[in-house]
N, C-alpha and C positions, 0 to 999 in steps of 0.2 A: 501273476504280478496283479497288486492292488495297483489302481489307478488313483494318481491324486485327485481329491476333493476341488472340484470347482467353486471360486468363491463367488459372492451372492451376486455380484454385480456382471460376472461371465455369464451365469445364469438366467439374468435378468434378460441381459442383452440377446442371448441365445432365443428365448422366449420371443421376444419384440417380433426377430426378426424371422423366425419360422411362422408368426401369426400373418406378417405382410406376402412373406412368400409363398405360403398356402393359399392366399388369394391367388394368386397368379398360377401356379402350379399346383393342382387337387392331387388329393388320392395321396400315393405312395412317393411323390417328386420330391420331396424335403424331408431330410435326415438329420435329426437332432439330438437322436440319444447319443450318449457319450460311448457305449460300448460298439455302436453301428459303424462313430464316424470313424474307429481306429483301421478300417476297412481304405482307408484314404487318406492315412496319416504321413504318406510319402511314396515316391515312384519308384522307378528302379534302381536309385540309389540309395539304399536303403538304409546307408549309415549316418542318414537325418531323417529324422522324423519331427512331426508338429500335428498333432490333434487339427482339426480345424475348426474354427468357431462353428459354422451349419455347412450342411451341404444342398445344392439343390440339380434334381434332373429333369430338366425341360426336356419335352418331346415334337417342340414345334419352334421356328422362327421366331413367330410372335411370341411365345414364351421367353426365350433368349432379351427379345428387345426389351419384353415389360420388366425382365430382370434387371437387366443393366441400367433403364431408365431409373426405378426404384434406388438401383445402386449410387449413379448418378446423382441425385435429388438428394440422397443422404447421405452423400460421402463415405460409400461403406467401399472397402477392396474386395477384390474378386480376381481370383486365380481361376483362369481355364484348365481343365483337365481331359485330356484325352483317354485313351485305353489305360493310361497310367506305367507305361513302360521306357518311360525317356530314362538315361542313363544321368544326367546333369542337373536333378533336381531342380528343373523348369517348373515341373506340377507339385512342388512341395506346397503344402498348405500353410497360410498363415492363421495364427491364435485371435487375431481380430477381423479375419475375413472370411467370405464365402467362397469355398470351392464350388465350381460352377462345371459338373459332369457332363459330357457330353453321348455317351453311351448308349441312349436311346436313340440317337439317332443313326440307324444302321441299315437303312433300306437306299439301293440303290433304284435311282430313278428312272434313270432312260442309258440305254445301250443303243449306239447309231453307228452302228459301222459303215454307212455311205461317207459319215464325217470322223469317221476311226475315233471315236471318242465315246467316255462314261461320266455321267454324271451322277457323283453320288454324295448320300450323306458323309459326313466327317468321321461318325462312328464306325463305317463300315471296316475293316481290314484291309489291309495290304493286301493279302493274299485271296479273299473272296472276290478281290474286281480281277484276278487271273481267271480264277475260276469260273466267274460268270460267262466267260468269252472263249474260253477256251476250246470249245466244240466247234467253234467256228473259224479255229486257229489264230486267234489272235491274243497278246498276251501285254501286260501291264507293265513296264521293264525293270522299275526301282524296286528292287529287292532285299530290304535289311534283312537281317538275321532272324529276327523277332518279327516278319511277315505276317505269319500264322497267327500271331495277337495284335501286333500295333496296328493304330487306326491311320485312315488317310489323312485326318485333320493334324493329327501330332506328326504325320510324315511333312505336312507343309509347315508348321509351326517349326518345326527343326530341320526343316530342308534334309530330310534323309536320303540315304543312297542306296547302297550293298553293295553285291557281288559283281553286277552288271551293270554300275554306273561309269566305268573306265569307258568304255563304247558307248553308253545310251545316257549319260548324262544324269543328274540326280534329281529330286523332285522338282526341282525349279526348273527343269528342262523339258517335264514332262507332264505340268500340269497347263491348261488353256484358260482355265476361271476359276472366280472365287464369288462366294458370297460371303459378305462379313457383316457382324453389327457390329457400331462403332459403340464408345462407353456412354454415349447419349442416346443409345437406345436406336440409332437412325441405321436402316439396312441399305448395306449399299453393294454393287456388283462391280467387279473388275472383270473385264474378258468375255471369254464365252467359248461357242464351238469353234469361233475361225479363230485359225492361226497366230495371225499376229493383230495388236489393236494399235491402232498410232496415241501420240501424245505420252505422258510420263510411265515408265515402266513402275506403276505400281504394286503388280504382283510381285514385280523381281523384289520389292519391299518388304511385303509381309512375308513372302517365303523365306523361312529361319526369321522370322521375329520375334517367337519365342512367347506367344500369347499377351504381347507389351502394348499390341496397336488394335485390337480389337479381338472376337469369336467368329472361327470361322463356321457357317453351317452348311455349306453348301462347296462341293468340288467339282470341277470339269477337268478331268483327265486324258491325255491323249493315250491311247491304244494302239498296240504295232502288229504287224501278222508277223507270226514266229517263221525265221530264217529256213531256207531251203535245208542246209544243212548243219548241225553242229559238231561240232568236235571236243573233248577234253582229254587233257593230258597230264598223266601224274609224274612229275619229275622231282627225283629225291638229290641233296647235295650235301657233300660231307660237314659243309660248314654252313654257317647262314651270311656268311660274306659273300662266299660265291654266289648264294643264293640271289642275294642284292644286287651284284654285279649283273648277271643275269636278268632279272627284272629292267636294270638300266639299258641294257645292252637291246634287249626287246624292242621298245618303246625307241631306242634312236634308230633301231633299223625301218622305223615306221611303219612297224605292225601295233593294230590298235586290237586285241582281243576283247571277247564279249566279256570277260573274266580274266582276272589273275591274282590269286588270291597266296599267301606264303603262311608256314606255321613255322613253330621252332620244334624242338626234339620234344620240352614238354608237351606242347599241347598237342603233337601226334601220336603221341603213347595213351594221353587222357582220352581222344576222341576215339583211336582205336578200340579201346579197352569197353568205350561208350557202345560204339556203332560196328562196328566190325566192318566198315569202309572198303579193307584191302591195303591199309598204308603200308607202306614199308616201316619194317622200326630203326632198322639199323642207319638213317639218316638222320641228321641235324637240322637240316633245313628241307621242307615239304613245299612244293608249289603247283598247284592247280592251276592251268591256263585252258578256257575254252575258246574256239574260235570256230565264226558263225559266217554264214553269206553261200554263194551260189557253191555248190559240188567241186569246180574244178579250183575255185582261189581257196577253198580252205583246204584240199590236199595240197597244194602247194604252201600256203603258210605253215602247215603243221612239218614238213619238211624244212623249213627254213628256223622253224623254233627250236628241233632236234637237232640241228646246228649249230645254233646261239646255245642253247643248253652242254653239248659236248663242249665248245670250248670254254664253258667256265665249270667246266670237272664236275658233270652232274654224272652220278655214278649209276642213278636208274630212272628210264624214261618209257613210261606205261601210258599206250594208247586206248582209250576205253574202247572196249571189242563191238559194244552194243549202248544202247540206249539205256538199260537197264543199269550196265556197267557205270553207265558216266552219272545216273542220277547218284547213285552208291558213291561216286568220288565228292560230288556235293553234297552229300548227307551228312557224311563228316565235317564237312567246314560247314555247314549249315547247325552242328548239333555241337560245336566246341565249345559254348560260352555254358552251358550245361554240362557236358564232359568237364571239364573245368572245375566245375561244383560238387564232381564229385569225389576229387583228392583235396579240395581246399576248404575248410569252414566257411570261408568266406573272402571275396575277391572286390576289386576295385577294376571298373575296364576304363583306362584312360582313351580319351580319342584325339590326337594331336594330327597333322596332316605336314609332310616336309617335301622337298623338293626330294625327285625320285633320283638323283644324281648323288645324293647324299643318303639313302639308305643303310649303305654298306656302314659308313662310319657312327651311323645314329646308332645301329645294331650293336656295335663294337661299345660303344658310350653306354648304352642303355645295359649291359651286362656290367659296368665298372658301377654304374648306381644302384643296381640288384645288391651289389657284392656290399658297397658302402654301407645300406640300411640293413642287411641281412635278412633281407625277404626275395624271395623267390619271383620272379617275373616269366609268365608263360603268352609268347608272342602270339599274336593271331590277326592279318592286317589285310585292309585290299592293298596289294603290294603296287598293281599298276598306277592309283593315280598316288600314293605316298600316303594312304591313308590309316595311322595305325592304330591298334588296338590293343598294346600290352596291357594284361589282367595281372593287377599285384595280387599274390596270394597272401592273406595274413589270415588270423583269429583271434574275434573281437574279443572274446574271454580271456585273451593274454593281455596283461597290463601292457598300455604304451604299443601294440600292435599296429591298435588304429592309426594312431598320431604319425607312426613309421611310416604306414601304408601310404599315408596324405601326404608325406616329405618325397616319398619315390614318385608321387602321380606330381607334383610339383616341381621336381626337379626335370622328370619326363618333359613335360608339357615346356618348362624354360629352355631346354635342350630344341625341343623344335621350332619354338623362333628363334634362336640362336643361328641355326643354321639356315635361316630361311623360310619358316613353315609357320604355320597360324595354330592357335589353342583348338579350332575344332574343324573338323570338317564333316559332321554330321551330325553330332549327339548334341551340341547347342554348349552355350555357356553356363545359364541356369545359374546356380549356386556353386555350384562344384568347382566352375573356373572363373567367377565373376573377380575375385580381388586378383587376378593375375593379369587382366585387362590393359592395368598403366604396362605390362612390359612387350605389348603390341602396338597401342595406342598410346598419341600424346593427348593431354589434357584437352587440347583443342579438337581434337578426334573426336572425345568421348564427348564432348558440350555438343560438339554438330549431331552425333547421331541423338542425343536426346532431345535436339532440336526436333527432329523428325518425330520421335514420341509425342512432343509436348503438340504439333499438329494433329495428333489422332486422339492425344490423351491428356490435355494439359492438368488436370487433378491426380495425374500419379497412381490411379484406382486398378488399373490394368496388372497385376503380377509384378507389383512393386518389391524390391529388394532382389531382384534377380538380374543379370547380365552386367549392371554398373556399379562398380567397385562404390562409388559417390554419386549421392540423386542430388541434381540441382532443381530446384524449384524454376518452374518456366520463366515466370515472370525476371528473375534473374539472368536467363539465358540470354534474352531479348532475342533481338530478329535474326533470321539463316541468314548468312553471310555466305555466297555459295563461290565469290572468288574475290580477289585481291588485287588492285591494282587495276589498269587498263587490260580493256579487252582483247583478244589478239588477232581482232577483226575489223574494219571500216564499223562504223555506225550503219544499221540496215533502216533504210527508207521506212515509215511508219505511214500508211494509207488511212 
C-alpha cells in the first residue's frame, strides 16, 4: 500500500526534532524514516493506527530526563510506550508528538532474596522476572496472558493482572517502588525495598495512570516463594449460567483459589484445536481452578470445590494427575487469544469488570447483545474477580463490521457499568473507552482526576487525548477541593 506523502511542514518539524533528539540520544536511538515509523503506528488495539511524528529510544534515565526537559521547554507532546502489547490504545501515537519507547531498558538490576524483591528496568518482560528467580523457588505473581511479551513498565502503567490476580492481587499489590521522570525532567522515586512507606500513597496514583503522569524508568517488584502444593481442576458445565453460578458459590464459601478462569464453548473448541490441552468438547462452559498452599489445605479445598461444582450441575470434573498436566490445563487458557485468531480474521478484546454475583445475568445479556448486532462473541475471563474478556469476532475487510464490533464493545461495557461494575479491570481506558467515561464518572469526578494530572503535567504534554473524553486546561480547573462542608472531626491542635 502506498503511503501518503507528508507535507513540507511535517517534514521540516520532523527534521527539527530529529536533530535535537540525536544530540541527546546518539546512534540509532532516533527513528524518523516514514517506513520505520510504521512499526510504532499502534499498540495491541490495531483497529486504530497513527504514524508518529518521530520515535526516540533512550537507553538511560538521564536520556529520558533530557528528552522530557526538551519537550517541556519546547511544548512538544510525548507518548510513552512499553512493549506495545496494550489493548486499549494507550500507546497510540500522535501525529504531532514524539513516541518515547522504553524497549532498551531491559536489564534486571538487582535480585534481593533477603528482602524478597527484584529491581528491574521497565522494558523487562513480565515472564522474565519469574524466570530469573525460579531456580531459587520464587516467582512474580501477576501473570497477564501476554506475559511472554508485555513489559513490567507497561504492567505498572495499566495495573495489569492475570490469572493469579484473584488471590495475589494486581500489579499495584505487587510493586514496592518506582523511579519516574516527570514532564519537566525531574527524576523522582516512590517507595523502595521496604514493604510500606509513610505519607500519601503516590505509588497507588502512578499505578494504572496510563502514561499520563510521568515516564517510569525503574520498578521494584515483590517476589513470592512458590507454594508447597499446587493443584488444578478442569470443570465442565452444560451452560455458562451454571458455570457463573458456581464461581459465585465458590467465593461465597470463603474459598480463594490461586486462579479461577472460565471459557465458553467457542473458546474451548478454538483453544483445544490449537493447543491440544485435553479440554472436553461437550461442554458450554469450562472452568480452570487452581488451589495452592499446604498439602492438607489443598486436599481439603479440592473436595469442597468438587462438591460445589456438582451442586451447580457440573458435567465433568478432572483433577490434574501431575505437574505436566496442570501446566497443560493453563497452556490452553494462556493461548486462548491466539487460538481465537485462527477462527476469525479480526477480533476486539473487551475488558470490563462486574460484581461476581452478576456473572450469570451478564453472560445471558451478552448473548443477546451478540445476537442483536449479528457478530459472534467468544468469552474468556478471570471469573474469580469478575474481570470479563469477551472477544468480538469480525472481519475488517467486510464493510461495516468494524463499526458493529465497536457497538458490541460499547454495549457490553455499558452493561458492566449498569450492573455495578467498571469499564476496565486491567487493560486501561486509553482511547478505546475514553468516550464512555461519562457513564461511570460525573463531570466533577473527571475534573477532580484531571486536577491530579495537572499537578504532574500542567501543560498536558504527556499522552494527551487518552482516558478523558474532554480535556480541561489546568487554569480552568482551579485548585483541588478534597472535601465539602465541615470535616467530620474536631480541629486538631497545631504545634
